C-alpha positions in Angstrom: 0.0 0.0 0.0 1.3 3.4 -1.0 -0.5 6.6 0.0 0.2 9.8 -2.0 2.5 12.0 0.0 0.1 15.0 -0.4 -2.5 13.0 1.5 -0.1 12.1 4.2 1.1 15.7 4.5 -2.4 16.9 4.9 -3.3 14.3 7.5 -0.1 15.1 9.4 -1.1 18.8 9.6 -4.5 17.9 10.8 -3.0 15.4 13.3 -0.6 17.9 14.7 -3.4 20.4 15.2 -5.1 18.0 17.6 -2.4 18.4 20.2 -4.0 21.2 22.3 -3.2 21.6 26.0 -6.4 21.2 27.9 -8.2 19.6 24.9 -6.0 16.5 24.5 -5.8 14.1 21.7 -7.1 10.8 23.2 -5.5 7.6 21.7 -6.8 4.1 22.3 -3.7 2.2 21.0 -4.4 -0.7 18.7 -2.5 -3.8 17.7 -4.2 -5.5 14.8 -6.8 -5.0 12.1 -9.8 -6.0 14.3 -8.8 -3.6 17.2 -8.1 -0.9 14.6 -11.5 -1.3 12.9 -13.2 -1.3 16.3 -11.5 1.8 17.6 -11.8 3.6 14.2 -15.6 3.0 14.2 -16.1 5.0 17.4 -17.2 8.6 16.8 -14.7 9.9 19.4 -11.7 8.4 17.5 -9.6 11.1 15.9 -6.5 9.0 15.0 -5.1 5.5 15.2 -2.0 4.7 17.2 0.0 1.5 17.7 1.8 0.2 20.8 4.9 -1.8 20.2 4.5 -3.9 23.3 1.0 -5.0 22.2 2.3 -5.7 18.6 5.0 -7.9 20.0 2.8 -9.7 22.4 0.3 -10.4 19.6 2.9 -12.6 17.9 4.3 -14.1 21.1 7.4 -11.9 21.4 8.8 -9.6 24.1 8.7 -5.9 23.3 12.5 -5.7 23.1 12.7 -8.5 20.6 10.4 -7.0 18.1 12.3 -6.2 14.9 11.7 -4.0 12.0 10.4 -6.8 9.8 7.8 -7.6 12.5 6.7 -4.0 12.6 6.3 -3.8 8.8 4.1 -6.9 8.7 2.0 -6.1 11.8 1.4 -2.4 10.9 0.3 -3.1 7.3 -3.3 -4.1 8.1 -3.6 -1.3 10.7 -2.5 1.2 8.1 -5.1 -0.2 5.7 -7.8 0.5 8.3 -6.5 4.0 8.9 -6.5 4.8 5.2 -10.0 3.4 4.6 -11.2 5.4 7.6 -9.4 8.5 6.6 -7.7 8.7 10.0 -4.2 9.8 10.8 -1.8 7.0 11.8 1.0 7.3 14.4 3.3 4.5 15.1 5.4 3.3 18.0 8.8 2.5 16.4 10.7 1.9 19.7 14.3 3.0 19.4 14.0 3.5 15.6 15.8 0.3 14.6 19.0 2.1 13.9 22.2 1.8 15.9 24.0 4.7 17.5 24.9 7.6 15.2 23.5 5.7 12.2 21.2 8.6 11.2 20.9 7.4 7.6 19.4 4.1 8.8 16.9 6.0 11.0 16.0 8.3 8.1 15.3 5.2 5.9 13.1 3.7 8.6 11.0 6.8 9.1 10.7 7.4 5.4 9.6 3.8 4.8 6.8 4.1 7.3 5.7 7.4 5.8 5.7 6.3 2.2 4.4 2.7 2.6 1.9 3.3 5.4 1.1 7.0 5.4 2.4 7.4 9.0 2.0 11.0 10.2 3.9 10.5 13.4 6.0 8.2 15.5 6.7 7.4 19.1 10.5 7.4 19.5 12.3 6.1 22.6 15.6 7.3 24.1 16.6 3.8 25.5 18.2 1.1 23.4 16.4 -2.2 22.8 18.8 -5.1 23.3 17.6 -7.8 20.9 19.9 -10.3 22.5 17.9 -10.2 25.7 20.3 -8.1 27.7 19.5 -5.1 29.9 18.2 -2.0 28.1 20.3 1.1 28.4 19.7 4.8 28.1 20.9 6.7 25.0 23.3 9.6 25.5 21.1 12.7 25.7 22.7 14.4 22.7 22.3 11.2 20.7 18.6 11.1 21.6 18.2 14.8 20.6 19.9 14.2 17.3 17.5 11.3 16.6 14.5 13.4 17.2 15.9 16.0 14.7 16.7 13.3 12.2 13.2 11.8 12.3 11.6 15.2 11.7 13.9 16.0 8.8 13.4 12.6 7.2 9.7 13.3 7.0 10.1 16.9 5.9 12.4 15.8 3.1 9.5 13.8 1.7 7.2 16.8 1.9 5.5 16.0 5.3 6.2 19.3 7.1 4.1 18.7 10.2 5.3 15.2 11.0 4.7 14.5 14.7 7.4 13.1 17.0 6.3 11.9 20.4 9.7 11.7 22.1 9.9 9.3 25.0 12.1 10.1 28.0 12.9 6.9 29.8 15.2 7.8 32.6 12.4 7.8 35.2 11.3 4.4 33.9 14.8 3.0 34.2 15.2 4.0 37.8 16.4 7.6 37.5 14.8 10.7 38.9 11.7 12.3 37.4 13.8 15.5 37.1 16.1 13.8 34.6 13.2 12.8 32.4 11.8 16.3 32.5 15.1 17.8 31.5 15.4 15.4 28.6 11.8 15.9 27.5 12.4 19.7 27.4 15.3 19.2 25.1 13.3 16.9 22.8 10.6 19.6 22.5 13.3 22.2 21.8 14.6 19.9 19.0 11.2 19.9 17.3 9.2 17.1 19.0 5.5 18.0 19.1 5.0 16.3 22.5 7.2 14.4 25.0 6.3 11.2 26.8 7.6 10.5 30.3 7.0 6.8 31.0 6.1 6.1 34.6 7.7 3.0 36.2 5.0 0.3 36.4 5.7 0.0 40.2 5.4 3.7 40.8 2.1 5.3 41.7 1.2 8.2 39.5 0.8 11.0 42.0 -1.4 13.9 40.8 1.2 16.4 41.9 4.0 14.7 39.9 1.8 14.4 36.8 0.8 18.0 37.1 4.4 19.0 37.4 5.3 17.2 34.2 2.4 18.9 32.3 3.3 22.3 33.6 7.1 22.0 33.1 6.4 20.9 29.4 3.9 23.7 28.8 1.2 21.2 28.3 3.0 19.5 25.4 3.2 16.2 27.1 1.8 12.7 26.3 0.6 11.1 29.5 0.0 7.4 29.7 -3.3 6.9 31.4 -3.8 3.8 33.6 -7.4 2.8 32.9 -9.3 2.2 36.1 -6.7 4.2 38.0 -7.3 7.3 40.1 -6.4 9.8 37.2 -8.9 9.6 34.3 -8.5 11.1 30.8 -11.0 13.8 31.9 -8.8 14.6 34.8 -5.7 14.9 32.5 -7.7 17.2 30.3 -8.4 19.5 33.2 -4.8 19.4 34.2 -3.8 20.8 30.8 -2.2 18.0 28.9 -2.1 17.9 25.1 -2.1 14.1 24.5 -3.2 10.9 26.3 -2.5 7.3 25.3 -2.9 3.9 26.9 -0.2 1.7 25.4 -1.0 -2.0 25.4 -4.0 -1.8 27.7 -6.6 -2.7 25.1 -4.5 -5.8 24.1 -4.0 -6.8 27.7 -7.7 -6.5 28.5 -8.5 -8.9 25.6 -5.6 -11.3 26.5 -6.8 -11.4 30.1 -10.5 -12.1 29.3 -10.0 -15.7 28.4 -13.1 -17.5 27.2 -15.1 -14.2 27.1 -12.8 -13.0 24.3 -13.4 -15.9 22.0 -14.4 -14.8 18.5 -14.2 -11.5 16.8 -17.4 -10.2 18.4 -16.1 -10.9 21.9 -12.8 -9.3 21.2 -14.4 -6.3 19.6 -16.7 -5.8 22.6 -13.8 -5.7 25.0 -11.8 -3.3 22.8 -14.9 -1.1 22.4 -15.5 -1.0 26.2 -11.8 -0.1 26.9 -11.6 2.5 24.1 -14.8 4.2 25.4 -13.1 4.5 28.7 -10.2 6.3 27.0 -12.6 8.6 25.2 -14.5 9.3 28.5 -17.8 7.7 27.2 
């Protein structure tokens, strides 16, 4: 599937305009064609977004072992749904599938997703994925900044001026201080990222004061990962002034945890619809 670059550029502009502090873009991340069709059918859906963890789990892999070829095959049916639904598509491309200082490789990856799938944005992490199963490590800060700039330029060189980079700052996730992630996130925004995403450690409670601090420090241009069923709802995050909210693999995990209830497409779609409506505040 190849989408005319003019269409992708127009969708990117529309997608970027949805990032408004206090009126956030709400993303119910999908992982296959069925979840994409289900979410896309909801009137509140403004865009489709993937989650690499969910993509990996859907084929029995750990997130850090997902490779570029996996991404290409898994995203193709989701991109087809996005195109048919006339919705922007933003993709989680992990660390960009390019080694340190290999900016040509990162450029090629971004341009492949733009030209083949009509991607209007990406989620780009600043920690390395060790596909040999070793411990993941943080990128040098300057390297991560350069990669944000490279991704944006790669899309602009194709004519997609408003390509959206959601730059993930992982130091807090990896055991560092929240302040470190905030500092990195600010640099990514200065480098041209539309929003920055500070990933909360799964064992760490999301205190309202800390989340509000992130939103305020980043001028609202943050992507906050909402824990569905948790104390902070998407409506709360809107009132707190955030520009974007996502839920990562939570739709996939809800289906995977449902067992017999999720048998068959109708059962799966019902669970996805229920969780997506939670995201959209319905």
